[in-house]
N, C-alpha and C positions, 0 to 999 in steps of 0.2 A: 497522710496526704500524698498525693501522687507527684513525687518529685521526678524530674527528668534526669535520670542517671544520678540518683540522689547522692551517691559518693563516688560513683564511677564518673569523675568529673571531666569536663572538656578543658583544653588548654587555654591559658590566658596570659596576656602580657602584664603580669602583676607588678613588675618593677617600674614600668612606665606609669601605671596608675599610682603607685606609691609616690613617685617623684612629683606628680601633679598634686596629690593630696597634701604633701608636705608643705606646699606653698599656700594652702588655704587655711584660714583660721576658722575655729568653731565659734559658738555663741548661741544663747538661747533666743528663740523666736518669741514674738509677742503673742498674746492670746486675745486678739481683737478683730480678726478678720471675719467679716460676715458678708453674706450675699445681699442682693437688693431687697430681699424680704426680711432682713435682719436675722437670718438663721446662720448658724456656724456650719460651714462645709468642711467635712473631714474626708480626705482621700485615704484609702487603705490599699496598699500595693501588696499583693500576694502572688503566688505561683501555684499552678495546679489546684489541688483540692484542700483547702483549709476547713471546709464545712461551715462557712459563715453566712451563707445566703439567708437562711432563716433568721439567724441571729441579728444580722443587720436590720432586717425589717422589724424585729422585736425591739431593738434599741431605739430606732427612730419613733416607734409607736410610744415608747415610754419616755422618750426625750424629744418632744415635737420641735424643739429649737435647734435640733441637729439634723443635717442631711449628710448621709454617708454615700461617698462615691467610690465604688470598687474598681481597682485597676488590677487585672489579672495577667501576668506575663505567660507566655506560651510554655516556657520551660524555666527551670531554676537557673540554668546558665544565663538566659536572657535577663532574669530578675537581678542576678548578681551584677551583670554588666551595667544594667540601669542604675543600680545602687552606687556602684563605684564611679560612674560618670557623674551622677548628681552630687556625690561627695566632693569630687574634684572640682566641679563648677561652683559649688556653694549654692546651688539652687536647683529646682526641678524635681525634688523628691516629694513623695507622698508624705502626709502627716503621720502615717504609721507605715513602716516598711517591714515586710516579712524577711526574716534572716534565717538562713539554713545554718545548722550547727557547725559545718565544716568551714564557714566563712570567718568565724570569730577569731581565729588565730591571726588572720590578716587584718581584720577590722579593729582588733584590740589596740593597735598602735595609733588609732584615730579616735579614741574614746571621747575626746573633747567635742566631737562632732555629733555626739548622741547625748540625749537627756539621760540623767541618772534616774532610774526607775525605782530605786530602792525606797521603801517606806514601811513603817510598822504595820500597815494594812495588809501587805503581801508577804511579810517576812514568814518563812517557814512553809509557804504555800506548796513548793515544789520538792521533788526528790532532790537530794543535795547535789548530786553530780550534774543535774540539769542546770541548776543555778550557778554552779561553779564555772561551768563552761562560758557563761555570759558575764562573768564578773572580772573587772580589771581594776586593780588598786582600790578595791572596796566599792567600785561604782558598778551598779547593775545596769548593763546595756540592753538587756532584752528580757521580756516576760516569756517564759517558756509556754509553748503551745503542746505539741505532741512529742511522744517518744515512739520508737520503732521496734519493740520486741518482736523477734522473728519466730515464725512457725514454718511449716511446709504446706503449700497449697498444691493440690493434685487433682487430677481427673479420675475419679473413681471408676468411670466406665472404661477408660483406657487400661487401668490397672486390671480390671476384670477381664478384658480382652486379652491381656498378656498372661492371664492365669495367676495373677498375684492377688494377695489379700486386698480387699478394697474398702472395708469399713474404717472409719477414722481411727478407732482403737487398734485395729489390726495393723494399720499402716504406721501408727506411732510406734508399736512394738517392732515392726519390721525395720524401721529406720533408726531406732534407738542405737547410739554409739557415735562413732566419729565420722569424719568425712570419708574414710575408706569404705565404711558400710554404705554410705549414700552412693558412692560410685559403683560398688559391687552390685547393689540392687538395680542400679541404672543399667549396668551391662546385661543383667538378666532381662530387664524390661525391653531394651532395644533389640536384643536377639529374638525375643518372642513376638514383639509387636511391630518392629521395623519403624518406629516412631521415635524421634529425639526424646531424651530423658528430661532435659531442661532447656530453657529458652536461649540462654547464651552464657558464655564463659565470663563476660564482663560483670553481670550481676552476681554470678556465683562467686567470683573473685572477691567482690565487695563484702559478701557475707563471711568469707573465710578470713579476710584480712582484718575485719572488725574484731576478731577474737585474739589478735596479736597486740600485746601491751604497747609496744614501741615499733610500729611498722616501718616508719621512715626516719624517725628522729629520736635521739636519746632524750631523757626526760629534762635535760637542760636546754633542749632545742637544737643541739648539734645534729646536723644531718648525718645519716648512716650512708656511706658510699654504696651505691647500688650494686657494684661488683662484689662487695663484701657482705651484702644483706642476705644472710642465709634464710631468714624467715620468709622474706618476699619471694626469693627464688624457689623455695620449697613449695609454696602455694602455686606459683606460676608453673612449675614443673608438673604438679599434680593435675592441674587443668589441661595442660598440653598433652599429658599422657592419655587423658580421657576426652580429647576433643571430639571423638566419634559419638559422644553422648549429648553433644550440644547441637541445638538447632541453628547456631551461628547467627543469631539475631541481636542486633543492637537495641537495647531497651528504648522505648518511646519512638522507634522509627516506625514508618508506615508498614514495613514488612512484619515487624513485631506485633503491631496492632492487628493486622490481618490474620496472623497466625492463630489467634484465639478462635477464629471462626472456622479453621480448617484442620483441627486436630494437630496443630503444629508442634506440640511438646506436651509432656505428661505431668511435669512438676515444675515448680519455681519457688525460690525463697520468698517468703511472704511476711514482711513486717506488717503491722496492723493497718497502716495507711494503704497498703497494696491491695486490700480487698476491694476498694472502690474502683481502681483502674481495671482489675480483673473482671469485675462484674460489668462495668461499662463496655469493655472490649468484647465480652462474651455474650452479649444480648442474644437470647434465643438458644444458647448452648447449654445443655444440661450435663451434670456430672461433676462439677467442681465441689470440692470439700477441702477442709483444713484439718491437718493432723497436729496434735499437741506434741510436737517433737522438733528439735533442731540439731543438725550434726554438731557435735562438740559440746553440746549442753545448752548454750544460750548465746544470744547475740542481739545487738541493737543496731538497726540500720536507720540512721537519719533522725529527724526531729527538727523542729523549727522554733522560731521566736517571733515576737513582735517588738520592734524597736521604734523609738520616737526620735527622728533626726532633730537636732537643735535648730536647724534652719527653718523649721515650720512656723507658720503664722498662728497656729492654734495649738500650741504645745500643751497646755493644761488640759484642754478638752480632748486632745489625742491621748494623753496619759490616762485619763478617766476611761475612755473607750477601750484602750489596750487592756487596762486592769480588768475591766468587765468581761471582755472577750475571753480572757485567760482564767477567769474564776472557775472553780470546780463545776458549778452548776451549768455554765456555758460550755465547758469542755465535754461534758457528758452529751449535750445536745449535738455538738460537732462530731463526736465519736459515733453516735447513732446515725448521723447523716452521711458521713464519708469515711468512717473507720479510722479517724485520727485518734490514736490512743492517748488518753490523758497523762500528763506528767505531774498532775497535782495530787497530793497525798490523799486528800479526802475523796477525790473522785475514784482513785484506785481502790479505795476500801468500800465504795458504795455498791450496793446490790444493783443500782441502776446501770452499773458498768459490768459487774461480774455475771449479772443475769441476762445480758444481751445475747440474742441468738441472731443468725443471719439466714434468712430463708433461701437466698440464692445459693449458698454453700451448704444445701442440704440440712438447713436449720442447725448449723454448727453453733456451739456455745462459744462464740468468738470472745465474749467478754471474759469468760473464765479461762479460755485458752491463752489469750494474750496476757492475762494477769499472771498465769503460771509461767509464761515465757519471760515476762519481766522479771520475776524473782529468780529465774535461772541465769540471768546475766551476771557474770563474774568479773569481766574485764572490759573496761572502756579504753579504747586506744588513746595513746597521747597524740594530740593534734596540735603540732607546733606551727610556726610561721611558714615552714616549707612543705607542710603536709600537701597542700592543694597542688602545688606544681610537680612534686615528685609523684604523686598519685596519678596525675595526668600522663606522665611519661610511661608508667607501667600500664595504665588502662589503654593507652593508644597502642602499646606493644601487643596487648591481648587482641585488640580489635583487628590488627593487621593480619593475624592468622585465624581468629575465630569467625570474623565477618568477611574479611577480604581474601581469605584463602591462602595466606603467606605461610612461611615456615617459622615455627615457634623459636628455633635456636637462632636463626638469623634475626628474627625480630627482637629477641633479647639483647643480642649484640648491638643492634641499633639503639635499643633503650639505653644501654650503658653509655654509648657515644653521646646520645642526647643529654643524659644526666650529667656527664662530664662537661659538656658545653654550657651547662647552667652555672658552673663555677661555684658550686655550693660547698665543696670540700676538696 
């Protein structure tokens, strides 16, 4: 799905939200609210592209006593703020709320405000790490929707213009290896074509940091002081050293969207859900393809869940809908509609997934490519309670020089100061 800066997250006053939430109690809602026609109304709050439009219609056709009302936030940041506000107020949330994977570390302390979705009917449905991220003290807070195995999307026509191999098999061989290889090929491309290699350092940073086991916190949740964080500084320095390869675009900005129409860049990191935004922004543009390769081997970018807030008036009906939307059969439909790659085991094994091609991307076998990329994932980063706020500090530091034209060294020093002001360690 199209998350707005899926892990390159915007800043937030998490502490204030936590204080407000602590004062509010949880509790299960009743399952009795109907409209004037006696039908159950269920609101589903998502962000960007979950691929549910067709499924909502199907569910209402099969369940004529249910009316689904979709609420779609403009960005994942907006959705997160709406969710936190509703939790603090104890009212105002949808019956089903979409949750991005990075939010769970913060939301876990408010587990009592969500319904426990665990049941024998869904046990073992998802890949284990997907379920573990949304489980707190044995309570399943969310049903997994998609995962984000990453490949490389590229403009084959621009590769050919630069004299580089352009078929997806050739590009996969060309980029096989680590990030050094990706940057080295990028230097060749920029020198030959005079076009930026990738869209922005922010999105590229996200793909790189997702391969670090403990990017910001030790496994016990203890924050790693930014000034001592060699892993983060190494990634930051690599990107700063190659800033001439970047188009300097903030993902989901108007400039970023427009760049798809004017040969703004040649490659970008492409989790499965990104195929939808690329296609949507590139209407009328030919040449996009996807290579079955990712620097460093494998990586996962994002993925979301459906949760059921306890404050809802139709909790049981909401649970039923959430379970149905995240069943393998429905996730295959969502994948075909918007490229949201399934997290359900049966779906991953289905020829309905592995056999999917995408006409826009030169008939690329996207199902097989992203299945292969999923099996290449070796490391999932530890996401503790401070991940969100620390990631914001680093992401903002990158934006200052990549988008705003500042100095990388000075921006890093500012990031250290901002980190220290958080009082985390």
